[in-house]
C-alpha positions as CSV (number, residue, x, y, z in Angstrom):
1,M,0.7,16.5,11.5
2,N,3.2,13.9,10.3
3,D,2.0,10.5,9.1
4,Y,1.9,7.8,11.7
5,L,0.2,4.5,12.5
6,V,-1.2,3.2,15.8
7,R,-1.8,-0.4,16.9
8,A,-4.5,-1.1,19.5
9,I,-6.9,-3.6,20.9
10,G,-10.5,-3.1,21.8
11,F,-13.4,-4.8,23.6
12,N,-11.0,-6.4,26.1
13,G,-8.8,-7.9,23.5
14,Q,-11.6,-9.3,21.4
15,V,-10.6,-6.9,18.5
16,R,-7.3,-6.0,17.0
17,A,-7.2,-2.6,15.4
18,F,-4.9,-0.4,13.3
19,A,-5.3,3.1,12.1
20,V,-3.0,5.3,10.0
21,R,-2.7,8.8,8.5
22,T,-1.0,8.6,5.1
23,T,-1.6,12.0,3.7
24,E,2.1,12.9,3.2
25,T,3.1,9.4,2.2
26,V,0.4,9.2,-0.6
27,G,1.3,12.7,-1.5
28,E,4.9,11.7,-2.1
29,A,3.8,8.9,-4.5
30,Q,1.5,11.3,-6.3
31,R,4.3,13.9,-6.8
32,R,6.8,11.3,-8.0
33,H,4.4,9.7,-10.5
34,N,2.2,12.7,-11.4
35,T,-0.9,10.6,-10.9
36,W,-4.3,12.0,-11.7
37,P,-7.1,12.0,-9.1
38,T,-8.8,8.6,-9.7
39,A,-5.4,6.8,-10.1
40,S,-4.2,8.6,-7.0
41,A,-7.1,7.4,-5.0
42,A,-6.6,3.8,-6.1
43,L,-2.9,3.8,-5.4
44,G,-3.3,5.7,-2.1
45,R,-5.9,3.4,-0.8
46,S,-3.7,0.4,-1.7
47,M,-0.6,1.9,0.0
48,T,-2.6,2.7,3.1
49,A,-3.8,-0.9,3.4
50,A,-0.4,-2.3,2.7
51,V,1.4,-0.1,5.4
52,M,-1.1,-1.4,8.0
53,M,-0.5,-4.9,6.9
54,G,3.2,-4.3,7.3
55,A,2.5,-3.3,10.9
56,M,1.2,-6.8,11.4
57,L,4.7,-8.2,10.6
58,K,7.8,-8.3,12.9
59,G,11.4,-7.3,12.7
60,D,12.7,-7.2,9.1
61,D,9.7,-8.9,7.6
62,K,8.2,-7.3,4.5
63,L,5.4,-7.8,2.0
64,T,4.4,-7.0,-1.5
65,V,0.9,-6.4,-2.7
66,K,-0.1,-6.6,-6.3
67,I,-3.5,-5.5,-7.5
68,E,-4.1,-6.4,-11.1
69,G,-7.6,-5.6,-12.4
70,N,-9.1,-5.2,-15.8
71,G,-9.4,-1.4,-15.5
72,P,-7.3,1.2,-17.4
73,I,-4.8,1.9,-14.6
74,G,-3.3,-1.6,-15.0
75,P,-1.4,-3.4,-12.2
76,M,-0.4,-1.7,-8.9
77,I,2.6,-2.9,-6.9
78,I,3.1,-1.9,-3.3
79,D,5.9,-2.9,-0.9
80,A,5.7,-2.4,2.8
81,D,7.6,-3.5,5.9
82,A,7.2,-3.8,9.6
83,N,8.8,-0.4,10.2
84,G,6.3,1.9,8.5
85,H,8.1,2.2,5.2
86,V,6.0,1.8,2.1
87,R,6.4,2.5,-1.6
88,G,4.1,1.9,-4.6
89,Y,3.4,2.6,-8.2
90,V,0.5,2.3,-10.6
91,T,1.2,1.2,-14.3
92,N,-0.9,4.0,-15.8
93,G,-1.1,6.9,-13.4
94,Q,-2.7,9.4,-15.8
95,V,-6.3,8.1,-15.4
96,H,-9.2,10.1,-14.2
97,F,-13.0,9.9,-14.5
98,D,-16.0,11.9,-13.5
99,L,-17.3,11.2,-10.0
100,N,-19.4,8.2,-9.5
101,E,-23.1,8.2,-8.5
102,Q,-22.1,8.6,-4.8
103,G,-20.1,11.7,-5.7
104,K,-16.8,10.0,-5.1
105,L,-13.8,9.2,-7.2
106,D,-14.6,6.3,-9.4
107,V,-11.9,3.9,-8.3
108,R,-13.9,0.8,-9.3
109,R,-13.9,2.0,-12.9
110,A,-10.2,2.7,-12.8
111,V,-9.2,-0.6,-11.1
112,G,-11.7,-2.9,-12.8
113,T,-14.0,-5.5,-11.2
114,E,-12.2,-8.6,-12.5
115,G,-8.7,-9.7,-11.6
116,A,-6.7,-10.6,-8.5
117,L,-5.2,-9.2,-5.3
118,T,-2.0,-11.0,-4.4
119,V,0.0,-10.7,-1.2
120,V,3.5,-12.1,-0.8
121,K,5.0,-12.0,2.6
122,D,8.8,-12.3,3.1
123,L,9.2,-13.6,6.6
124,G,12.9,-14.2,6.5
125,L,14.9,-17.4,6.5
126,R,13.5,-18.1,3.1
127,D,10.0,-18.4,4.6
128,M,7.5,-17.0,2.1
129,F,3.8,-16.8,2.3
130,S,1.6,-16.1,-0.7
131,G,-2.1,-15.5,-0.8
132,Q,-4.4,-14.5,-3.7
133,T,-8.0,-13.7,-3.9
134,P,-10.2,-12.3,-6.7
135,I,-11.1,-8.7,-6.9
136,V,-14.6,-8.4,-5.6
137,S,-15.4,-4.7,-6.1
138,G,-12.5,-2.7,-7.3
139,E,-13.0,-0.2,-4.5
140,I,-9.9,-1.6,-2.7
141,A,-11.2,-1.6,0.9
142,E,-13.7,-4.3,0.1
143,D,-11.1,-6.3,-1.8
144,F,-8.8,-6.3,1.2
145,T,-11.6,-7.2,3.5
146,Y,-12.4,-10.2,1.3
147,Y,-8.6,-11.1,1.2
148,F,-8.4,-11.2,5.0
149,A,-11.5,-13.3,5.4
150,T,-10.7,-15.8,2.6
151,S,-6.9,-16.1,2.5
152,E,-6.0,-15.5,6.1
153,Q,-9.3,-16.6,7.7
154,V,-9.5,-13.4,9.8
155,P,-12.8,-11.6,9.8
156,S,-11.9,-8.0,9.2
157,S,-13.3,-4.6,8.4
158,V,-11.1,-2.3,6.2
159,G,-11.7,1.4,5.7
160,L,-9.6,3.4,3.3
161,G,-9.9,6.9,2.0
162,V,-8.1,9.4,-0.2
163,L,-9.2,13.0,-1.0
164,V,-7.6,14.9,-3.8
165,N,-7.2,18.7,-4.2
166,P,-8.2,20.4,-7.5
167,D,-4.5,20.7,-8.4
168,N,-4.1,16.9,-8.1
169,T,-2.2,17.0,-4.8
170,I,-3.4,14.9,-1.9
171,L,-5.7,16.6,0.6
172,A,-6.2,13.7,3.0
173,A,-5.4,10.0,3.2
174,G,-5.6,7.3,5.8
175,G,-7.5,4.2,6.9
176,F,-8.2,1.6,9.5
177,I,-8.4,-2.2,9.9
178,L,-10.4,-4.0,12.5
179,Q,-9.8,-7.7,13.0
180,I,-12.0,-10.1,15.1
181,M,-9.9,-12.3,17.3
182,P,-10.8,-15.9,18.1
183,G,-13.5,-16.2,20.8
184,C,-15.0,-12.8,20.1
185,E,-18.5,-12.6,21.5
186,D,-21.5,-12.1,19.1
187,E,-22.5,-9.0,21.1
188,T,-19.2,-7.4,20.3
189,I,-19.5,-8.2,16.6
190,D,-23.0,-6.7,16.6
191,A,-21.8,-3.5,18.4
192,I,-19.0,-3.1,15.9
193,E,-21.3,-3.6,12.9
194,A,-23.7,-1.0,14.2
195,Q,-20.9,1.5,14.8
196,L,-19.4,1.0,11.4
197,A,-22.8,1.6,9.8
198,S,-23.1,5.0,11.5
199,I,-19.6,6.5,10.9
200,E,-18.6,9.0,8.2
201,P,-16.0,8.1,5.6
202,V,-12.4,7.8,6.9
203,S,-11.2,10.4,4.4
204,K,-13.6,12.9,5.9
205,M,-12.3,12.1,9.4
206,I,-8.8,12.9,8.3
207,E,-9.9,16.0,6.4
208,K,-11.4,17.2,9.7
209,G,-8.0,16.6,11.4
210,Y,-8.8,13.3,13.2
211,T,-5.7,11.5,14.5
212,P,-5.4,7.7,14.1
213,E,-6.4,7.4,17.7
214,Q,-9.5,9.4,17.1
215,I,-10.4,7.3,14.0
216,L,-10.3,4.2,16.2
217,E,-12.5,5.9,18.8
218,A,-15.0,6.7,16.0
219,V,-15.0,3.2,14.5
220,L,-15.1,1.3,17.8
221,G,-17.4,3.6,19.6
222,D,-17.8,4.3,23.3
223,Q,-18.1,0.6,24.1
224,G,-14.8,-0.2,22.5
225,G,-12.5,0.4,25.5
226,I,-9.5,1.1,23.2
227,Q,-6.1,0.4,24.4
228,I,-3.3,1.9,22.3
229,L,-0.4,-0.6,22.2
230,S,2.1,1.4,20.1
231,S,2.5,4.1,17.5
232,S,5.1,4.5,14.7
233,P,6.0,6.9,11.9
234,V,5.0,6.1,8.4
235,K,6.7,7.4,5.2
236,F,7.3,6.7,1.5
237,Q,10.7,5.1,1.3
238,C,12.3,3.3,-1.6
239,Q,15.0,0.7,-1.1
240,C,16.6,1.2,-4.6
241,S,20.2,2.1,-5.1
242,K,22.8,2.1,-7.8
243,E,24.5,-0.9,-6.2
244,R,21.2,-2.9,-6.5
245,F,20.8,-2.0,-10.2
246,G,24.4,-2.8,-10.8
247,A,23.9,-6.2,-9.4
248,A,20.9,-6.6,-11.6
249,I,22.9,-5.7,-14.7
250,I,25.6,-8.2,-13.8
251,G,22.8,-10.8,-13.6
252,L,22.0,-10.2,-17.3
253,G,25.4,-11.7,-18.3
254,V,28.3,-10.7,-20.5
255,K,26.4,-10.9,-23.8
256,E,23.7,-8.4,-22.9
257,I,26.2,-6.0,-21.2
258,Q,28.4,-6.0,-24.2
259,E,25.3,-5.2,-26.4
260,M,24.7,-2.1,-24.1
261,I,28.3,-1.0,-24.7
262,D,28.2,-1.6,-28.4
263,E,24.8,0.1,-28.9
264,D,24.9,3.0,-26.5
265,G,28.2,3.1,-24.7
266,K,26.3,3.4,-21.5
267,A,23.2,2.2,-19.6
268,E,20.4,3.9,-17.6
269,A,18.1,2.1,-15.2
270,Q,15.1,3.7,-13.6
271,C,13.2,2.5,-10.5
272,H,9.5,1.8,-11.0
273,F,8.7,2.8,-7.5
274,C,10.4,6.2,-7.1
275,L,11.5,7.0,-10.7
276,E,15.1,7.6,-9.6
277,A,17.4,7.1,-12.5
278,Y,20.8,5.5,-12.3
279,N,23.5,5.9,-15.0
280,F,26.3,3.5,-15.8
281,S,29.2,4.6,-17.9
282,Q,31.1,2.4,-20.4
283,D,33.9,2.0,-17.9
284,E,31.4,0.7,-15.3
285,L,29.8,-1.7,-17.7
286,E,33.2,-3.0,-18.7
287,G,34.0,-3.4,-15.0
288,F,30.9,-5.6,-14.7
289,I,32.1,-7.8,-17.5
290,N,35.5,-8.2,-15.9
291,E,33.8,-9.0,-12.6
292,I,31.8,-11.8,-14.3
293,N,34.9,-13.2,-16.0
294,A,37.1,-13.0,-13.0
């Protein structure tokens, strides 16, 4: 099964819902960065949340999520857009701990319990939205739930899960977001809370082969009356290119480019998100200088 996301409504439009399978997408990030299990779970949960947030955007809009806690993995940066593309990296990917008291990967210990979750939305036409909330648990899902309620004033429930194989590859990853719409009845909220209290972890659902549609059926229950609005593919995709890095080098100015030529006779740039390396020869660097001086 390929990764994909569904958008839906439930309870006659009182609830907006998203669910996604991200097993291959998170697996691609794990392979590129050689992350260890606990770091993989932290990054995978964050990427899963970000790609669903991207689905809330329109057109060419995009967003960046930064989670910077006081744990040993350091900051995580994730980019997502409205078309199901997501990329992300964690500063220190080789972090792993014994399972926590619940028998799960100890993401809280890796992320830390103090710090901030920041979301910057690029809505085009120089229209930027930025929201920041404190990390409240370090488990990621609770932190996004708090972000939605506090920064965007949308009561939400976020479920995220990543299971890791013994060889560090990704066994299962995915998640859901439920959002309460204005005018939602108290009975609906009570029904959703009761259902959420009874379901199994989302990673277990995906391990069992649940589709995103089936995840929403599980989290909303028989009363939910789910209406699937659309579905779209999801994948790890980086926007880096040699041209973009070349433009960044030009932005450094003549002095720094000349120092690259004098010291190494070349330059190499590597993308943090996908680890692709781009090499620039002396001729190319001299061409940048000529372009600046033209």
